[in-house]
Backbone bond lengths (Angstrom), bond angles and torsions (degrees), N, CA, C in turn:
res aa  C-N    CA-C-N  psi(-1)  N-CA   C-N-CA  omega(-1)  CA-C   N-CA-C  phi
1 X - - - 1.473 - - 1.520 109.12 -
2 X 1.328 117.12 117.71 1.466 120.30 -174.46 1.519 112.27 -119.20
3 X 1.310 116.95 22.06 1.455 120.32 179.70 1.517 111.78 -99.49
4 X 1.323 114.58 -169.42 1.464 122.60 -178.45 1.516 108.63 -134.80
5 X 1.333 115.57 140.02 1.462 119.98 177.22 1.520 109.50 -140.67
6 X 1.334 115.97 132.51 1.464 120.45 170.91 1.526 108.37 -122.99
7 X 1.326 115.18 147.57 1.457 121.15 179.13 1.523 109.47 -137.63
8 X 1.338 115.47 117.30 1.469 122.58 178.56 1.533 111.08 50.51
9 X 1.307 115.97 39.62 1.462 121.87 -175.03 1.529 110.42 -72.28
10 X 1.323 115.83 132.51 1.460 121.12 -178.89 1.528 110.75 -133.63
11 X 1.334 114.56 147.89 1.458 121.16 172.22 1.514 108.71 -144.44
12 X 1.333 114.96 132.38 1.463 120.62 -179.33 1.522 109.94 -126.70
13 X 1.325 115.03 147.37 1.449 122.35 170.25 1.527 106.81 -122.76
14 X 1.332 116.31 100.27 1.453 120.04 -174.09 1.512 110.01 65.87
15 X 1.329 116.04 -126.19 1.463 120.72 179.36 1.527 112.75 -87.11
16 X 1.304 117.20 -2.01 1.470 120.74 -175.34 1.519 110.33 -99.54
17 X 1.326 116.41 123.62 1.461 121.76 176.46 1.522 108.41 -93.81
18 X 1.334 116.55 121.11 1.468 120.39 -176.28 1.524 111.92 -103.96
19 X 1.339 118.29 -15.72 1.454 122.48 169.94 1.517 108.06 -132.54
20 X 1.328 117.01 127.24 1.457 122.68 -174.75 1.526 110.67 -111.70
21 X 1.320 118.05 100.07 1.467 123.05 172.68 1.527 111.84 40.53
22 X 1.305 115.73 59.68 1.455 122.35 -173.73 1.527 111.00 -82.20
23 X 1.327 116.36 121.38 1.467 123.23 174.27 1.523 108.35 -109.27
24 X 1.328 116.01 121.80 1.455 119.74 -174.00 1.527 109.54 -151.74
25 X 1.327 116.76 141.66 1.464 121.35 176.21 1.523 109.37 -133.54
26 X 1.325 115.83 129.23 1.456 122.60 174.12 1.523 107.06 -113.77
27 X 1.314 116.40 122.76 1.450 120.54 -178.08 1.528 111.33 -78.26
28 X 1.315 115.94 152.69 1.463 121.34 176.47 1.530 110.19 -59.56
29 X 1.331 116.69 131.97 1.457 121.66 178.20 1.514 114.99 85.06
30 X 1.328 118.10 2.83 1.465 120.68 178.86 1.527 111.73 -82.23
31 X 1.328 115.10 152.20 1.455 121.44 161.35 1.523 105.44 -102.13
32 X 1.317 116.04 114.75 1.459 122.08 -166.88 1.521 109.39 -123.92
33 X 1.333 116.65 129.59 1.463 121.82 -178.54 1.521 110.73 -105.36
34 X 1.332 116.01 134.36 1.461 122.98 169.02 1.525 106.62 -102.98
35 X 1.315 116.63 102.78 1.459 122.75 -172.82 1.516 110.05 -106.27
36 X 1.327 116.26 131.64 1.453 119.26 177.10 1.515 110.83 -178.06
37 X 1.332 117.01 156.25 1.467 120.45 176.77 1.524 110.28 -73.59
38 X 1.328 116.49 174.95 1.458 120.56 175.06 1.524 109.55 -57.77
39 X 1.339 116.00 135.29 1.461 119.97 -179.78 1.506 114.03 86.33
40 X 1.340 117.58 5.54 1.467 120.13 -177.70 1.523 112.50 -79.37
41 X 1.331 117.45 -18.81 1.460 120.86 -179.42 1.515 114.08 106.33
42 X 1.331 117.48 -2.08 1.468 119.33 -174.49 1.529 111.88 -67.87
43 X 1.338 117.78 -37.80 1.466 119.55 178.90 1.522 110.95 -71.01
44 X 1.323 117.55 -36.15 1.461 120.38 175.33 1.522 110.49 -62.05
45 X 1.325 116.91 -43.77 1.456 120.47 176.91 1.525 110.48 -61.82
46 X 1.318 117.20 -42.45 1.461 121.92 178.28 1.532 110.28 -58.18
47 X 1.301 117.19 -43.04 1.468 120.97 -178.48 1.524 111.84 -68.29
48 X 1.324 116.28 -34.36 1.470 118.91 176.43 1.521 110.06 -67.74
49 X 1.325 117.08 -45.59 1.463 120.59 -178.11 1.527 111.75 -64.75
50 X 1.337 117.25 -29.65 1.461 120.55 179.65 1.528 112.12 -92.54
51 X 1.345 117.39 9.29 1.473 126.20 175.36 1.524 113.30 66.75
52 X 1.332 118.01 20.80 1.464 119.90 176.90 1.522 111.45 -76.59
53 X 1.336 117.24 -33.32 1.458 121.95 176.59 1.520 108.13 -135.30
54 X 1.314 115.48 156.95 1.469 120.69 -179.93 1.525 109.79 -99.86
55 X 1.315 117.90 146.37 1.464 120.33 176.05 1.524 110.65 -72.74
56 X 1.324 116.11 163.27 1.470 121.06 176.87 1.517 111.59 -100.24
57 X 1.300 117.86 -4.19 1.453 121.80 178.20 1.502 110.49 -171.80
58 X 1.332 115.77 160.56 1.450 120.40 179.86 1.510 112.08 78.46
59 X 1.339 115.39 -167.11 1.456 121.37 -176.25 1.524 110.49 -134.90
60 X 1.332 114.83 154.68 1.461 121.37 173.19 1.517 108.36 -145.94
61 X 1.328 116.07 129.59 1.453 121.96 176.61 1.523 109.30 -121.02
62 X 1.324 115.66 136.01 1.457 122.23 177.21 1.523 107.67 -125.49
63 X 1.321 116.55 118.76 1.456 119.92 -177.17 1.511 112.93 59.82
64 X 1.339 117.05 30.74 1.451 121.88 179.31 1.508 114.67 83.73
65 X 1.349 118.16 0.47 1.470 122.17 -178.80 1.526 109.71 -109.46
66 X 1.326 116.48 135.61 1.460 121.76 179.75 1.530 110.07 -75.36
67 X 1.335 116.98 132.89 1.464 120.14 -174.90 1.521 112.68 -68.87
68 X 1.343 117.76 -22.12 1.462 121.21 179.63 1.523 111.36 -93.82
69 X 1.334 116.35 -48.54 1.472 120.02 -176.13 1.524 113.18 -79.85
70 X 1.331 117.18 -24.47 1.463 119.51 -176.99 1.523 111.14 -141.74
71 X 1.340 118.36 60.53 1.471 119.83 -179.48 1.531 112.71 -63.30
72 X 1.344 117.16 -32.82 1.469 119.70 178.46 1.525 110.56 -64.99
73 X 1.324 116.80 -37.05 1.461 120.68 176.68 1.509 111.49 -64.49
74 X 1.344 116.47 -40.96 1.464 120.42 177.48 1.522 109.93 -59.39
75 X 1.345 116.54 -43.31 1.464 120.23 -175.18 1.519 112.93 -66.59
76 X 1.332 116.67 -23.04 1.466 118.67 175.83 1.525 111.82 -76.36
77 X 1.331 116.51 -14.70 1.468 121.17 -176.76 1.523 113.13 -96.24
78 X 1.341 117.18 -20.42 1.461 119.68 -166.72 1.526 113.13 -115.42
79 X 1.336 114.21 154.10 1.448 123.60 163.06 1.513 106.39 -120.23
80 X 1.325 117.45 139.16 1.457 120.91 -173.45 1.530 110.30 -125.48
81 X 1.324 115.51 129.08 1.463 121.66 173.31 1.526 106.93 -116.42
82 X 1.330 115.52 111.93 1.456 120.03 -178.00 1.522 110.78 -84.69
83 X 1.321 114.82 164.55 1.456 119.71 -179.55 1.527 110.52 -64.44
84 X 1.333 116.60 -40.28 1.463 120.60 178.38 1.524 109.72 -80.45
85 X 1.320 118.40 133.71 1.464 121.14 -178.53 1.523 111.81 -60.83
86 X 1.334 116.15 144.83 1.473 120.99 179.02 1.523 112.01 -117.60
87 X 1.336 117.23 4.27 1.456 120.52 179.30 1.525 110.58 -82.83
88 X 1.328 116.23 148.35 1.461 121.60 171.09 1.524 106.75 -84.85
89 X 1.318 116.63 111.52 1.458 121.08 -172.20 1.522 113.34 -71.30
90 X 1.335 117.42 -14.25 1.462 120.46 179.92 1.528 112.01 -88.63
91 X 1.327 116.59 -7.41 1.456 121.11 179.00 1.519 110.30 -101.95
92 X 1.324 116.18 165.14 1.455 120.17 175.09 1.521 109.74 -76.36
93 X 1.327 115.76 167.23 1.466 120.32 175.72 1.527 109.48 -60.33
94 X 1.321 117.29 -43.82 1.458 120.86 -179.08 1.533 111.32 -60.81
95 X 1.330 116.30 -42.63 1.470 119.73 -179.42 1.524 110.53 -65.15
96 X 1.331 116.67 -39.72 1.460 119.50 176.76 1.521 111.06 -62.28
97 X 1.327 116.85 -42.40 1.458 120.02 -179.90 1.522 111.26 -67.61
98 X 1.324 117.61 -36.83 1.465 120.81 178.26 1.526 110.61 -63.21
99 X 1.329 116.32 -45.59 1.467 119.18 179.68 1.527 110.76 -68.22
100 X 1.338 116.47 -37.86 1.452 119.50 177.16 1.512 111.33 -63.88
101 X 1.331 117.01 -41.99 1.455 120.73 178.35 1.515 112.25 -64.33
102 X 1.333 116.56 -36.49 1.466 119.77 178.98 1.524 111.13 -62.31
103 X 1.322 116.82 -33.72 1.463 120.05 177.78 1.522 111.56 -66.51
104 X 1.328 116.59 -25.73 1.462 120.86 175.64 1.528 112.11 -87.19
105 X 1.335 116.67 1.54 1.460 120.16 -179.59 1.511 113.99 83.91
106 X 1.331 116.81 15.92 1.460 120.86 -179.82 1.524 110.14 -92.65
107 X 1.331 115.82 148.80 1.463 120.00 178.12 1.522 109.30 -162.72
108 X 1.345 115.14 170.42 1.450 121.18 174.89 1.517 114.31 61.96
109 X 1.338 115.60 -145.37 1.445 122.08 -175.29 1.527 112.16 -63.39
110 X 1.354 116.25 -35.56 1.467 119.78 179.14 1.525 110.55 -61.47
111 X 1.329 117.42 -44.40 1.453 120.75 179.12 1.525 110.93 -65.76
112 X 1.320 117.70 -42.71 1.472 120.34 179.69 1.525 110.70 -61.12
113 X 1.340 116.35 -41.28 1.466 119.84 -179.96 1.523 110.86 -64.97
114 X 1.324 116.67 -40.46 1.475 119.40 -179.49 1.526 111.46 -69.37
115 X 1.319 117.83 -36.06 1.459 120.66 176.03 1.527 110.09 -62.71
116 X 1.338 115.70 -42.22 1.461 119.91 178.06 1.522 110.79 -61.37
117 X 1.329 116.82 -45.49 1.462 120.84 -178.32 1.523 111.82 -67.29
118 X 1.339 116.60 -43.34 1.466 120.22 -178.19 1.522 111.01 -67.11
119 X 1.329 117.04 -41.95 1.462 119.57 -179.62 1.524 110.99 -67.46
120 X 1.345 116.83 -33.40 1.463 119.88 176.61 1.525 110.62 -67.69
121 X 1.329 116.68 -42.26 1.463 120.73 -179.56 1.523 111.87 -62.58
122 X 1.337 116.36 -33.12 1.464 121.02 -178.22 1.525 111.80 -99.59
123 X 1.319 117.59 8.83 1.465 123.25 179.41 1.530 111.60 55.19
124 X 1.335 115.06 49.91 1.460 121.90 179.01 1.522 112.03 -117.66
125 X 1.335 116.69 13.34 1.466 120.23 -176.01 1.526 112.62 -52.57
126 X 1.324 115.43 -42.69 1.459 119.64 -175.67 1.527 113.08 -86.44
127 X 1.342 116.37 0.53 1.465 120.17 -178.08 1.524 112.54 -110.50
128 X 1.338 117.50 1.46 1.459 120.25 -172.33 1.518 113.31 -59.14
129 X 1.312 118.35 -34.44 1.459 120.70 -175.50 1.527 112.78 -103.73
130 X 1.337 115.53 18.93 1.462 119.64 175.40 1.521 110.27 -98.16
131 X 1.322 116.80 146.12 1.464 122.34 178.07 1.526 108.57 -66.33
132 X 1.318 116.35 135.04 1.464 121.33 -173.86 1.520 112.10 -57.53
133 X 1.342 117.70 -40.53 1.462 119.19 -175.74 1.523 112.74 -68.60
134 X 1.338 118.22 -10.73 1.463 120.51 176.99 1.524 112.39 -89.71
135 X 1.337 117.18 -6.59 1.454 121.36 -178.02 1.522 110.79 -85.24
136 X 1.316 115.73 159.45 1.466 120.66 174.22 1.525 109.55 -70.98
137 X 1.335 116.02 166.38 1.464 119.90 178.99 1.513 112.50 -59.98
138 X 1.343 116.43 -40.64 1.459 119.92 179.18 1.516 112.28 -65.44
139 X 1.335 117.48 -39.34 1.465 120.79 178.14 1.523 111.30 -67.03
140 X 1.322 116.87 -37.87 1.462 119.62 177.37 1.532 110.80 -64.70
141 X 1.330 115.95 -38.57 1.468 119.17 178.84 1.525 110.28 -65.08
142 X 1.335 116.48 -39.61 1.455 119.88 177.89 1.522 110.94 -64.92
143 X 1.324 117.05 -35.50 1.465 120.14 177.75 1.534 110.81 -66.19
144 X 1.332 116.32 -36.11 1.471 120.25 175.79 1.531 110.12 -60.29
145 X 1.325 116.02 -45.35 1.465 120.21 -179.46 1.525 110.43 -67.25
146 X 1.339 116.98 -39.68 1.465 120.23 178.63 1.524 110.83 -58.25
147 X 1.318 116.97 -38.99 1.476 120.01 178.73 1.519 110.57 -62.59
148 X 1.345 116.46 -38.90 1.468 120.00 178.02 1.526 111.70 -65.54
149 X 1.340 116.17 -34.44 1.461 119.77 -175.52 1.523 112.92 -71.07
150 X 1.324 117.74 -14.64 1.466 120.25 -179.22 1.524 111.40 -59.20
151 X 1.328 116.68 -32.65 1.474 120.65 -179.49 1.525 111.96 -85.91
152 X 1.345 116.67 0.88 1.457 122.78 -179.71 1.531 111.67 51.69
153 X 1.322 116.54 60.38 1.465 120.09 -178.07 1.523 112.16 -72.04
154 X 1.330 115.81 153.18 1.459 121.08 173.63 1.529 110.36 -83.04
155 X 1.336 115.15 -29.02 1.469 121.26 -175.07 1.520 108.53 -128.21
156 X 1.330 116.11 130.40 1.460 121.81 178.17 1.527 108.61 -110.06
157 X 1.334 116.26 121.71 1.460 122.77 178.58 1.520 108.62 -108.16
158 X 1.344 116.24 126.37 1.460 120.64 -178.85 1.521 109.91 -128.14
159 X 1.324 115.89 127.08 1.460 121.51 179.88 1.529 108.70 -99.59
160 X 1.334 116.52 111.15 1.467 123.32 -179.41 1.541 110.07 46.61
161 X 1.329 118.15 61.00 1.461 120.82 -171.54 1.522 115.25 -63.30
162 X 1.330 118.59 -25.01 1.466 119.69 -176.12 1.524 112.92 -98.20
163 X 1.335 117.44 12.31 1.465 120.51 178.89 1.525 110.36 -57.42
164 X 1.327 116.15 127.24 1.455 120.85 177.09 1.513 115.19 81.60
165 X 1.332 118.25 0.63 1.456 120.73 -178.35 1.527 110.86 -94.00
166 X 1.324 116.13 144.53 1.459 119.34 175.11 1.527 109.13 -77.52
167 X 1.338 118.39 166.60 1.478 120.61 -175.98 1.522 113.93 -54.47
168 X 1.321 117.42 -39.06 1.464 120.03 -179.68 1.523 110.93 -65.81
169 X 1.330 117.18 -42.36 1.464 120.72 179.34 1.520 111.27 -67.21
170 X 1.342 117.02 -33.11 1.466 119.95 177.85 1.522 110.57 -66.08
171 X 1.326 117.66 -40.68 1.464 121.22 177.45 1.526 110.15 -63.64
172 X 1.322 115.70 -42.64 1.461 120.80 179.84 1.522 110.81 -62.88
173 X 1.335 116.67 -41.95 1.462 120.82 179.25 1.525 110.22 -63.51
174 X 1.323 116.69 -41.83 1.465 119.27 -179.61 1.527 111.03 -63.52
175 X 1.320 117.35 -39.37 1.460 121.26 176.82 1.527 110.89 -58.02
176 X 1.328 115.94 -40.27 1.467 121.12 179.07 1.528 110.46 -64.90
177 X 1.324 117.64 -43.57 1.466 120.82 -178.52 1.526 111.11 -64.21
178 X 1.317 116.96 -41.83 1.466 120.62 178.14 1.528 110.18 -62.30
179 X 1.327 116.70 -40.93 1.463 120.05 179.48 1.532 110.95 -64.11
180 X 1.326 117.55 -40.44 1.464 120.74 179.22 1.527 110.92 -61.33
181 X 1.332 115.84 -40.32 1.461 118.93 178.62 1.532 110.81 -67.85
182 X 1.328 116.28 -44.07 1.460 119.87 -175.59 1.527 112.40 -70.69
183 X 1.319 117.67 -39.23 1.465 120.68 -174.08 1.525 112.88 -89.70
184 X 1.332 117.43 -25.99 1.467 119.89 -175.09 1.529 113.26 -120.93
185 X 1.332 117.72 -0.44 1.451 120.66 -179.79 1.507 113.69 64.27
186 X 1.318 116.51 25.40 1.459 121.18 -173.37 1.535 111.15 -75.96
187 X 1.322 116.13 140.68 1.461 122.20 171.32 1.523 107.31 -86.80
188 X 1.325 117.13 128.61 1.462 121.14 -175.51 1.531 108.78 -124.53
189 X 1.333 115.48 124.05 1.463 121.87 178.15 1.523 107.65 -122.95
190 X 1.333 117.01 127.39 1.460 119.29 179.48 1.523 110.84 -134.80
191 X 1.336 115.50 146.86 1.458 120.97 173.61 1.525 108.08 -93.26
192 X 1.323 115.60 150.24 1.458 119.27 -179.46 1.522 110.18 -161.83
193 X 1.331 115.29 154.70 1.467 120.33 167.73 1.524 109.85 -116.93
194 X 1.344 115.84 13.02 1.463 121.51 -178.37 1.526 110.35 -101.53
195 X 1.319 116.07 123.35 1.462 121.33 -176.30 1.526 112.37 -66.52
196 X 1.340 116.76 -47.33 1.458 119.02 -175.18 1.520 111.20 -66.38
197 X 1.316 117.06 -35.26 1.457 120.74 177.93 1.525 110.95 -66.64
198 X 1.325 116.59 -46.73 1.463 120.85 -178.64 1.525 111.85 -65.18
199 X 1.331 116.78 -31.64 1.466 120.61 -178.09 1.524 112.96 -66.41
200 X 1.330 117.74 -12.37 1.466 121.32 178.53 1.526 112.39 -85.89
201 X 1.323 117.19 -13.09 1.460 121.04 -176.82 1.528 110.98 -72.03
202 X 1.332 115.78 162.35 1.468 120.16 175.33 1.518 110.34 -66.42
203 X 1.342 115.19 -42.90 1.466 120.31 175.81 1.522 109.17 -141.31
204 X 1.334 114.49 155.47 1.459 121.67 -177.85 1.519 109.22 -128.82
205 X 1.328 116.06 129.33 1.464 120.93 170.86 1.522 107.47 -104.30
206 X 1.328 116.86 120.55 1.464 121.56 -179.49 1.522 108.41 -98.50
207 X 1.336 115.73 122.61 1.458 121.93 -178.81 1.519 110.15 -110.87
208 X 1.328 115.07 146.63 1.460 120.66 175.11 1.515 108.43 -150.93
209 X 1.323 115.94 124.77 1.475 121.71 179.27 1.526 111.49 51.63
210 X 1.320 116.39 40.85 1.452 121.12 175.58 1.508 115.81 79.32
211 X 1.325 116.83 6.57 1.468 120.25 -178.73 1.527 110.04 -118.20
212 X 1.311 115.29 146.91 1.463 121.39 174.78 1.518 108.02 -83.62
213 X 1.341 117.02 115.14 1.466 118.96 -176.78 1.526 111.88 -100.47
214 X 1.339 117.40 -19.15 1.461 120.09 177.65 1.517 108.77 -166.39
215 X 1.320 116.32 148.27 1.464 121.00 176.75 1.521 109.23 -154.33
216 X 1.329 115.86 117.24 1.465 120.53 179.56 1.520 107.87 -174.43
217 X 1.310 116.30 -177.69 1.457 120.04 173.59 1.526 108.45 -66.90
218 X 1.331 118.10 152.41 1.468 118.96 177.90 1.528 112.64 -53.90
219 X 1.338 116.74 -39.13 1.464 120.40 -178.65 1.525 111.25 -62.93
220 X 1.338 116.15 -44.43 1.461 119.78 -179.78 1.527 111.19 -68.34
221 X 1.322 117.52 -37.90 1.466 120.21 178.84 1.523 110.87 -62.70
222 X 1.328 116.51 -41.89 1.461 119.76 -178.93 1.522 111.53 -66.34
223 X 1.323 117.53 -29.56 1.459 120.38 179.45 1.526 112.28 -69.76
224 X 1.330 117.31 -20.35 1.469 119.46 -178.72 1.519 112.47 -69.62
225 X 1.338 117.73 -19.29 1.466 119.72 -179.35 1.513 112.81 -95.61
226 X 1.336 117.62 -11.51 1.452 119.97 -174.27 1.517 110.75 101.47
227 X 1.326 117.69 165.16 1.466 121.13 -173.45 1.517 115.00 -72.97
228 X 1.349 117.97 -23.92 1.463 120.59 -178.36 1.531 110.11 -141.85
229 X 1.332 114.19 151.69 1.460 121.12 178.27 1.523 108.87 -116.45
230 X 1.333 116.05 125.84 1.463 121.88 175.03 1.529 108.59 -98.87
231 X 1.328 115.56 129.05 1.461 121.44 175.56 1.520 108.98 -120.46
232 X 1.319 115.61 128.93 1.468 120.85 179.57 1.522 108.19 -120.99
233 X 1.329 116.57 117.42 1.458 121.92 174.68 1.528 108.51 -87.84
234 X 1.322 116.00 129.42 1.466 119.89 -174.32 1.519 109.81 -161.25
235 X 1.346 115.22 157.92 1.475 119.57 172.55 1.529 110.70 -94.12
236 X 1.334 116.74 -3.51 1.465 122.06 179.86 1.525 108.85 -120.89
237 X 1.322 115.17 69.44 1.464 119.98 -174.07 1.526 112.62 -60.05
238 X 1.315 117.21 -44.61 1.465 120.61 -176.94 1.530 111.43 -63.98
239 X 1.326 116.50 -38.39 1.462 119.75 179.48 1.530 110.69 -64.37
240 X 1.331 115.98 -44.40 1.468 119.86 -179.95 1.522 110.41 -67.36
241 X 1.321 116.44 -42.15 1.462 119.76 179.74 1.521 110.96 -62.24
242 X 1.330 116.95 -40.47 1.467 120.95 178.78 1.528 110.71 -64.10
243 X 1.329 117.07 -40.15 1.460 120.57 178.37 1.532 110.47 -62.46
244 X 1.334 116.94 -43.25 1.461 120.77 -179.47 1.531 111.42 -66.36
245 X 1.342 115.87 -34.44 1.472 118.95 178.22 1.524 111.07 -73.38
246 X 1.327 116.35 -50.82 1.464 120.22 -170.87 1.524 113.31 -79.40
247 X 1.331 116.67 -38.64 1.453 120.44 -173.90 1.530 113.85 -97.23
248 X 1.322 116.22 -22.33 1.474 119.19 -174.72 1.519 112.95 -120.21
249 X 1.337 116.90 -0.67 1.470 122.41 177.45 1.530 112.19 56.62
250 X 1.343 115.83 40.59 1.467 120.92 178.12 1.521 110.58 -107.25
251 X 1.337 115.83 171.61 1.471 122.25 177.43 1.522 108.08 -120.03
252 X 1.319 117.23 79.55 1.466 120.17 -174.30 1.531 112.83 -75.76
253 X 1.332 114.43 158.96 1.456 122.28 172.51 1.518 108.51 -123.07
254 X 1.338 115.76 145.37 1.461 121.23 177.72 1.523 107.95 -105.53
255 X 1.326 116.17 119.32 1.462 121.89 -178.13 1.523 108.60 -134.08
256 X 1.333 116.83 110.65 1.463 121.95 173.63 1.522 113.71 51.21
257 X 1.328 116.80 53.85 1.455 120.04 176.48 1.507 114.36 74.81
258 X 1.318 115.89 13.17 1.460 121.23 -179.48 1.516 108.60 -129.08
259 X 1.317 116.61 138.05 1.460 121.59 177.17 1.522 107.57 -104.81
260 X 1.331 116.00 127.11 1.464 121.15 -177.87 1.517 110.38 -119.47
261 X 1.329 115.10 147.19 1.460 120.28 175.35 1.522 108.97 -155.01
262 X 1.317 115.26 142.75 1.461 121.27 176.20 1.522 108.98 -95.69
263 X 1.324 116.02 131.47 1.465 119.83 -178.77 1.528 109.95 -162.72
264 X 1.321 118.15 144.23 1.468 120.08 175.11 1.529 112.69 -74.26
265 X 1.329 116.82 -9.01 1.472 120.37 -178.42 1.519 110.63 -115.40
266 X 1.317 116.97 41.23 1.455 121.04 -172.13 1.525 112.62 -60.32
267 X 1.327 117.97 -42.35 1.461 119.68 -177.90 1.531 111.36 -64.33
268 X 1.315 116.93 -43.59 1.459 120.31 179.97 1.522 111.13 -64.92
269 X 1.324 116.43 -41.66 1.461 119.40 -179.17 1.521 110.69 -70.70
270 X 1.329 117.64 -33.86 1.462 120.12 176.18 1.529 110.14 -59.54
271 X 1.326 116.44 -40.56 1.470 120.13 178.09 1.518 110.86 -65.78
272 X 1.336 117.71 -40.96 1.473 121.19 178.95 1.521 111.25 -62.58
273 X 1.331 116.11 -44.87 1.470 120.34 -179.00 1.523 110.25 -63.59
274 X 1.318 116.51 -45.05 1.461 120.66 -178.25 1.525 111.44 -62.77
275 X 1.323 116.34 -37.72 1.466 120.18 -179.93 1.523 111.48 -73.23
276 X 1.327 116.26 -45.86 1.468 120.13 -174.95 1.517 112.98 -74.54
277 X 1.339 116.73 -31.52 1.470 120.19 -174.91 1.521 110.72 -125.02
278 X 1.316 115.47 43.84 1.466 120.72 -175.09 1.526 112.71 -57.87
279 X 1.311 117.34 -31.13 1.464 120.11 -175.22 1.524 113.50 -75.82
280 X 1.328 117.38 -17.55 1.477 119.13 -176.83 1.523 113.17 -118.30
281 X 1.329 116.95 -12.04 1.465 119.42 -179.88 1.519 109.90 -85.60
282 X 1.324 116.33 122.94 1.459 121.31 178.35 1.519 111.30 -86.41
283 X 1.323 116.59 -39.99 1.463 120.26 178.06 1.515 109.17 -166.86
284 X 1.327 116.03 158.27 1.462 121.43 173.56 1.529 108.23 -127.79
285 X 1.332 115.25 146.33 1.467 121.69 179.78 1.513 109.00 -136.73
286 X 1.314 116.34 137.51 1.460 122.07 175.98 1.528 107.83 -121.07
287 X 1.326 116.53 131.63 1.462 119.75 -179.22 1.518 110.35 -148.80
288 X 1.326 115.25 163.80 1.449 120.90 171.92 1.532 108.82 -72.54
289 X 1.342 118.75 149.24 1.467 120.24 -179.12 1.519 111.62 -69.92
290 X 1.322 115.19 152.18 1.455 123.16 174.01 1.525 108.33 -121.99
291 X 1.328 116.56 174.24 1.462 119.47 176.59 1.525 111.21 -64.08
292 X 1.334 117.09 -27.11 1.460 118.99 175.64 1.528 110.50 -65.81
293 X 1.321 117.52 -35.48 1.460 120.56 176.02 1.527 110.66 -65.60
294 X 1.346 116.31 -39.06 1.467 119.52 176.02 1.523 109.63 -58.86
295 X 1.336 116.35 -46.98 1.464 120.94 179.29 1.522 110.99 -60.89
296 X 1.321 116.27 -44.94 1.460 120.63 -177.75 1.520 111.73 -63.42
297 X 1.332 117.56 -44.50 1.454 119.77 -178.15 1.526 112.08 -71.47
298 X 1.340 117.12 -24.47 1.459 119.98 177.81 1.526 111.93 -81.28
299 X 1.357 116.81 -32.87 1.462 119.96 -171.86 1.524 114.08 -112.54
300 X 1.340 117.21 -22.53 1.462 119.76 -177.46 1.510 113.27 82.16
301 X 1.334 118.33 8.49 1.470 120.19 179.04 1.530 108.52 -138.22
302 X 1.326 114.97 160.39 1.455 119.61 179.02 1.513 110.29 -69.82
303 X 1.320 115.82 159.06 1.454 121.56 -172.93 1.525 111.98 -61.40
304 X 1.327 117.55 -40.36 1.463 119.71 -172.45 1.526 113.24 -95.71
305 X 1.341 117.57 10.95 1.453 118.84 176.77 1.513 110.11 -75.69
């Protein structure tokens, strides 16, 4: 069993509850995104799953092992890539992997073989003898993952894996993660605050203020808002919202001087609003929904608020 399950999971810091009875299941072999703004609880959940901290209530199992009763068992199942780099930048990639392997109790021919396999999987064969600080950000991130692969984990946990990477390096990193899942059947769970990155996952769990507000495939999540999003910029938000409710039978939201509504007839309604309220409408926009729209319609606030 290489999945993850939490049941009524809770974590508190003093009087502040940062995880509220979280129920979550990650299937074996999934690429699973934990998406949320700062303070949403995703990093706390990551730390519980990686056995860095214990929950204050509920249960969590990783690879069939309980994080409280059997943390050592969990650690045999996982590889962890933290947001902060763990490589020694003054050493070569090979030296970092050798020291990392030694921490797993590997040595001799077995360690050399695993370094060869891990570097091949991450396309670092030609970089093994280069100093880490001379590598690009994307190559350094791949070296971090290669170090985790030495223990041949069933589950790979990554905390904000694309932090500091340029768009090209982020695409390259994603290609590597997909290959790991396809070739090794690995379960991959990553935290992120990036919408486009999370939308590539098999499923996305959206967290806000320690609560799970939605969890499904990106395609299914986007369907919850409707096929199109109408945005109306105006200085008379209440007037526009009332028109959309009374005349168009919509359920608009007012966000920062903008009125939003999900509707399959967004273009037609945009024309109606512009004609009927020409004196107060500054502009109208119609777009396909994004995961940020899912978050907004579930919470009533923007993602980064």
